[in-house]
BALOBA-1460 file (C-alpha; in Angstrom, 3 decimals):
// residues 152
<rec num="1" residu="x" x="-2.931" y="20.827" z="-48.828"/>
<rec num="2" residu="x" x="-5.875" y="18.633" z="-49.969"/>
<rec num="3" residu="x" x="-6.080" y="15.063" z="-48.113"/>
<rec num="4" residu="x" x="-5.625" y="13.015" z="-51.046"/>
<rec num="5" residu="x" x="-1.474" y="14.299" z="-50.345"/>
<rec num="6" residu="x" x="-1.472" y="13.173" z="-46.510"/>
<rec num="7" residu="x" x="-0.507" y="9.248" z="-45.976"/>
<rec num="8" residu="x" x="0.466" y="8.648" z="-42.210"/>
<rec num="9" residu="x" x="2.293" y="5.267" z="-40.882"/>
<rec num="10" residu="x" x="2.190" y="4.970" z="-36.843"/>
<rec num="11" residu="x" x="5.739" y="3.348" z="-36.226"/>
<rec num="12" residu="x" x="4.748" y="2.718" z="-32.787"/>
<rec num="13" residu="x" x="2.422" y="4.051" z="-29.759"/>
<rec num="14" residu="x" x="2.814" y="7.515" z="-29.661"/>
<rec num="15" residu="x" x="5.325" y="7.851" z="-32.628"/>
<rec num="16" residu="x" x="3.851" y="8.381" z="-36.249"/>
<rec num="17" residu="x" x="5.165" y="9.377" z="-39.846"/>
<rec num="18" residu="x" x="2.686" y="11.993" z="-41.762"/>
<rec num="19" residu="x" x="4.462" y="12.024" z="-45.410"/>
<rec num="20" residu="x" x="2.729" y="15.358" z="-46.923"/>
<rec num="21" residu="x" x="3.464" y="14.700" z="-50.856"/>
<rec num="22" residu="x" x="7.204" y="13.573" z="-51.138"/>
<rec num="23" residu="x" x="8.602" y="14.763" z="-47.686"/>
<rec num="24" residu="x" x="8.139" y="13.032" z="-44.421"/>
<rec num="25" residu="x" x="7.976" y="14.652" z="-41.162"/>
<rec num="26" residu="x" x="8.029" y="12.574" z="-37.439"/>
<rec num="27" residu="x" x="5.704" y="13.603" z="-34.585"/>
<rec num="28" residu="x" x="6.987" y="12.315" z="-31.674"/>
<rec num="29" residu="x" x="3.198" y="12.368" z="-29.243"/>
<rec num="30" residu="x" x="3.948" y="12.296" z="-25.806"/>
<rec num="31" residu="x" x="0.574" y="10.215" z="-23.998"/>
<rec num="32" residu="x" x="-1.433" y="12.488" z="-21.140"/>
<rec num="33" residu="x" x="-0.752" y="8.210" z="-19.631"/>
<rec num="34" residu="x" x="3.199" y="9.490" z="-20.129"/>
<rec num="35" residu="x" x="2.553" y="13.175" z="-18.489"/>
<rec num="36" residu="x" x="1.317" y="11.769" z="-15.300"/>
<rec num="37" residu="x" x="3.592" y="9.110" z="-15.449"/>
<rec num="38" residu="x" x="6.060" y="11.145" z="-15.646"/>
<rec num="39" residu="x" x="4.572" y="13.531" z="-12.941"/>
<rec num="40" residu="x" x="4.409" y="10.602" z="-10.688"/>
<rec num="41" residu="x" x="7.738" y="9.485" z="-10.723"/>
<rec num="42" residu="x" x="8.713" y="13.505" z="-10.196"/>
<rec num="43" residu="x" x="6.609" y="13.884" z="-7.183"/>
<rec num="44" residu="x" x="7.931" y="10.477" z="-5.425"/>
<rec num="45" residu="x" x="11.907" y="11.295" z="-5.725"/>
<rec num="46" residu="x" x="10.739" y="14.700" z="-4.464"/>
<rec num="47" residu="x" x="8.735" y="13.159" z="-1.430"/>
<rec num="48" residu="x" x="12.241" y="10.062" z="-1.401"/>
<rec num="49" residu="x" x="14.389" y="12.981" z="-1.597"/>
<rec num="50" residu="x" x="12.669" y="15.201" z="1.555"/>
<rec num="51" residu="x" x="14.147" y="15.742" z="5.089"/>
<rec num="52" residu="x" x="11.271" y="15.722" z="6.709"/>
<rec num="53" residu="x" x="8.833" y="12.641" z="7.566"/>
<rec num="54" residu="x" x="6.404" y="11.434" z="5.242"/>
<rec num="55" residu="x" x="4.359" y="8.680" z="5.979"/>
<rec num="56" residu="x" x="0.911" y="7.125" z="4.731"/>
<rec num="57" residu="x" x="-1.411" y="5.349" z="6.183"/>
<rec num="58" residu="x" x="-4.673" y="3.409" z="5.156"/>
<rec num="59" residu="x" x="-8.351" y="4.526" z="6.627"/>
<rec num="60" residu="x" x="-7.296" y="1.999" z="9.491"/>
<rec num="61" residu="x" x="-4.761" y="4.018" z="10.416"/>
<rec num="62" residu="x" x="-1.898" y="1.312" z="9.944"/>
<rec num="63" residu="x" x="1.627" y="3.117" z="8.383"/>
<rec num="64" residu="x" x="1.529" y="1.809" z="4.366"/>
<rec num="65" residu="x" x="4.117" y="4.137" z="3.587"/>
<rec num="66" residu="x" x="7.226" y="5.641" z="5.657"/>
<rec num="67" residu="x" x="10.307" y="7.649" z="2.951"/>
<rec num="68" residu="x" x="13.591" y="7.680" z="4.099"/>
<rec num="69" residu="x" x="12.954" y="11.207" z="5.825"/>
<rec num="70" residu="x" x="11.284" y="9.386" z="8.368"/>
<rec num="71" residu="x" x="13.714" y="7.046" z="9.502"/>
<rec num="72" residu="x" x="15.843" y="9.528" z="9.894"/>
<rec num="73" residu="x" x="13.745" y="12.108" z="12.251"/>
<rec num="74" residu="x" x="11.883" y="9.308" z="13.961"/>
<rec num="75" residu="x" x="14.416" y="6.351" z="13.767"/>
<rec num="76" residu="x" x="12.266" y="3.833" z="13.220"/>
<rec num="77" residu="x" x="13.399" y="1.822" z="9.012"/>
<rec num="78" residu="x" x="10.090" y="1.881" z="6.833"/>
<rec num="79" residu="x" x="10.055" y="-1.688" z="6.953"/>
<rec num="80" residu="x" x="9.672" y="-1.903" z="10.590"/>
<rec num="81" residu="x" x="7.467" y="1.148" z="10.616"/>
<rec num="82" residu="x" x="4.943" y="-0.622" z="7.594"/>
<rec num="83" residu="x" x="1.945" y="-2.265" z="9.436"/>
<rec num="84" residu="x" x="1.983" y="-0.256" z="12.557"/>
<rec num="85" residu="x" x="0.528" y="2.824" z="13.478"/>
<rec num="86" residu="x" x="1.475" y="5.959" z="14.218"/>
<rec num="87" residu="x" x="1.071" y="4.726" z="17.935"/>
<rec num="88" residu="x" x="4.905" y="3.935" z="17.937"/>
<rec num="89" residu="x" x="5.653" y="7.719" z="17.846"/>
<rec num="90" residu="x" x="3.239" y="8.365" z="21.271"/>
<rec num="91" residu="x" x="6.109" y="10.166" z="23.658"/>
<rec num="92" residu="x" x="3.019" y="10.139" z="26.404"/>
<rec num="93" residu="x" x="3.687" y="13.526" z="27.085"/>
<rec num="94" residu="x" x="0.383" y="14.137" z="25.629"/>
<rec num="95" residu="x" x="-3.093" y="13.561" z="27.102"/>
<rec num="96" residu="x" x="-6.007" y="10.986" z="25.812"/>
<rec num="97" residu="x" x="-8.380" y="13.153" z="25.356"/>
<rec num="98" residu="x" x="-5.477" y="15.190" z="22.646"/>
<rec num="99" residu="x" x="-5.618" y="12.484" z="20.816"/>
<rec num="100" residu="x" x="-8.213" y="11.785" z="20.698"/>
<rec num="101" residu="x" x="-9.669" y="15.249" z="20.208"/>
<rec num="102" residu="x" x="-6.614" y="14.682" z="17.001"/>
<rec num="103" residu="x" x="-8.336" y="11.645" z="15.467"/>
<rec num="104" residu="x" x="-11.183" y="12.769" z="15.939"/>
<rec num="105" residu="x" x="-10.803" y="16.097" z="13.737"/>
<rec num="106" residu="x" x="-8.848" y="14.062" z="10.835"/>
<rec num="107" residu="x" x="-11.913" y="12.019" z="10.500"/>
<rec num="108" residu="x" x="-14.322" y="14.970" z="10.416"/>
<rec num="109" residu="x" x="-12.138" y="15.165" z="7.058"/>
<rec num="110" residu="x" x="-10.280" y="18.335" z="8.708"/>
<rec num="111" residu="x" x="-6.051" y="19.123" z="8.457"/>
<rec num="112" residu="x" x="-4.268" y="19.088" z="11.739"/>
<rec num="113" residu="x" x="-1.148" y="21.013" z="11.996"/>
<rec num="114" residu="x" x="1.306" y="22.629" z="14.413"/>
<rec num="115" residu="x" x="3.672" y="21.072" z="17.049"/>
<rec num="116" residu="x" x="3.455" y="18.010" z="18.719"/>
<rec num="117" residu="x" x="5.937" y="16.152" z="20.555"/>
<rec num="118" residu="x" x="6.626" y="12.467" z="20.291"/>
<rec num="119" residu="x" x="8.926" y="9.795" z="20.462"/>
<rec num="120" residu="x" x="12.311" y="9.048" z="18.700"/>
<rec num="121" residu="x" x="12.402" y="4.829" z="18.309"/>
<rec num="122" residu="x" x="15.500" y="5.760" z="21.236"/>
<rec num="123" residu="x" x="12.617" y="7.650" z="23.392"/>
<rec num="124" residu="x" x="13.875" y="10.359" z="22.836"/>
<rec num="125" residu="x" x="11.310" y="12.798" z="23.383"/>
<rec num="126" residu="x" x="10.741" y="15.341" z="19.459"/>
<rec num="127" residu="x" x="9.518" y="18.300" z="19.353"/>
<rec num="128" residu="x" x="8.005" y="18.154" z="15.749"/>
<rec num="129" residu="x" x="6.116" y="20.793" z="13.448"/>
<rec num="130" residu="x" x="3.400" y="18.661" z="11.412"/>
<rec num="131" residu="x" x="0.549" y="18.758" z="8.619"/>
<rec num="132" residu="x" x="-1.905" y="15.921" z="8.934"/>
<rec num="133" residu="x" x="-4.249" y="15.130" z="6.611"/>
<rec num="134" residu="x" x="-7.007" y="13.062" z="5.430"/>
<rec num="135" residu="x" x="-6.476" y="12.038" z="1.857"/>
<rec num="136" residu="x" x="-10.810" y="11.896" z="0.210"/>
<rec num="137" residu="x" x="-11.678" y="10.915" z="-3.014"/>
<rec num="138" residu="x" x="-13.589" y="12.253" z="-5.620"/>
<rec num="139" residu="x" x="-16.764" y="11.560" z="-3.464"/>
<rec num="140" residu="x" x="-15.205" y="12.579" z="-0.363"/>
<rec num="141" residu="x" x="-14.636" y="9.513" z="1.318"/>
<rec num="142" residu="x" x="-11.970" y="9.076" z="3.486"/>
<rec num="143" residu="x" x="-8.884" y="6.916" z="1.627"/>
<rec num="144" residu="x" x="-5.827" y="7.651" z="3.840"/>
<rec num="145" residu="x" x="-3.992" y="9.734" z="5.976"/>
<rec num="146" residu="x" x="-0.630" y="11.198" z="4.916"/>
<rec num="147" residu="x" x="1.777" y="12.715" z="7.122"/>
<rec num="148" residu="x" x="4.991" y="15.025" z="6.839"/>
<rec num="149" residu="x" x="6.029" y="15.747" z="10.579"/>
<rec num="150" residu="x" x="9.601" y="18.138" z="10.375"/>
<rec num="151" residu="x" x="12.105" y="17.763" z="13.094"/>
<rec num="152" residu="x" x="12.051" y="21.159" z="14.954"/>
């Protein structure tokens, strides 16, 4: 094929027509941004539909996100939890030293996983299995924390 026989026309971003001599072929190109957006949507839907409590805090430990599973397990709506710290889940069963070690491990950029006793909004004690994770940016700085808890 000679280059003079190839003409293209952009219809809209991500969609163009290429004419090869007398025939036209329409190509739809999905951009990397579109693929990333679709992946984020699937990720968000998965978290929203999870039975596990998934919540995120900022670097100071302030809850900035809680999924519907958080309300099912702990009884706090997202609106009630946002702006608070995970202390709202503190059972009082564990020693202050245990909580300090928990947070120091996270601040040392390590995962804290295992069983812990937390408290439901109504005061009931809950044994949960959890993974509590520092969220690190590309330079290794803590930008928040992510927790995934399952009522066992």
